[in-house]
C-alpha positions, 0 to 999 in steps of 0.5 A: 127739438132740444137735445136737453129735452126729457131726462128720465132714465132710459126706458128699454120697453119704450124703445124701438131699437138700440143703435150700438154704434154711433160716433161723436165726430165733433166737439161743441168746443170746435175740435174734430176726431179726424184730420181734414183729409181723412174726414173728407175721404170718409164723407165721400166714401159713405156719401154722407150728409150732415156729417158733423152733428153735435152731441145735443143734435145726436140726442134729439135725432135719436129721441125723435126716433124713439131709439137709444144710441151708444156714442163714442169717439176714437182716440188715435192721437198717438198715430195721427196727431189729432186729439179726439173729441173729449170722452168726458164731453160724451159722458156729460152729454149722456148725463144730460140725456140719460133717456137716449145716450149710452156713453162709451169712450175711446182710448189710445193704447199708445198712452199706456198708464194714462189710458188705464187711468182714464178707463178707471176714471170714466167708468167710476165717475161717469158710468161709461159702459164701454170702450172703442178701439179702431186698430186701423186708425190707431195703428196697432194689432189688438193682440199687441201686449202693450194694450193688455193693461187697458183690457185688464182695466176694462175687464175689471170695470165690467165694461165692453170693448168694441173693436173695428174689424174689416175694411174701413171707409176712413182714408178710402180713396185718399192717396195711399188710403191716407196712410191707413193700413187694413192689416190691423183689423183682422178679427183673428187678432181679437180672438187672442184678446178674447182667449186671454180676457174671458171676462171681458165682453167684446163686440166685433164692429161691422161686417168684417170684409174681407174676413167675414168668416173669421169674425163668425168663427170667433163669435161662435167660438168665444161666448163673450164675443158679439158682432155689430152690423154697423157701417154697411147697408143690410142689403149688402150683408154677406149671405153667411152673416145673414145665415148665422144671424138667423141661427147660431148667433141670433143672441149675439148680433146687434143693430148698429148704424155707424151714424152719422156716416150711415143713417139708422133710417136707411139701415132699418129700411134695408134690414126690413128686406132681409130674410130674418125670422120674426122672432130674431128681429127684436133680438137684433134690434134691441134685446141683445144690446139691452142684455149686453149693456146691462139695461132693463125695461121699466 
């Protein structure tokens, strides 16, 4: 199946689900977003197969499953020295596959004004809908004022900011964790950002171990903060996360896999075993994401 297949606009009603958390880890031009050491450690941690699908392969994979996917890269070049998969490559792939790929981007907070210009260019020229931050790999606290000009640009564009929270599989098992520090991913750092940018929609990515209660508190307290459930099999979700997803946060919890590190097929199979209310399941799998991303059914 070709990644350049149907190019009709995204039809929400026809979708089984919207996966809000997938990674473009390799460029079709040959680059990769992680160093060899960090990439190998992540692959071992997640026991992942076919770790490096290209963007056309990602499009074909999700089209076959009647799902849409949010795709992004992480720009941590300042901290790691490794250039990211180009954001425009993802945006162009979305233009070729608008029925399946929803374009997000990665921006490096250490790049300052250049990052702000990139945010404006990507949203205006390509319709990029959001931006991913990975504080562990990028080595910054989300509430560091150096990042505030980036948030101002994201808020002004009406885009979404996604923050990795909790422990990361990147660097796990490598000597010294590959130099990756976990302190940067406490969701309470993002609470400051949510308070200072009330017009910017925010997603706390992943069950936030060891700060799950903090993430639930922030999402319950701040109206514009959502939680995505990527990076973990649902059978390992903490009970309080399941309880809140079923009740107070049923309109703000989102299906995400972390593909290619975790396959959506496995995530959905394990999600089927959770005690989630029948009326809540479609919200988590599709409806909440469609509302957050400003998508409409045809």
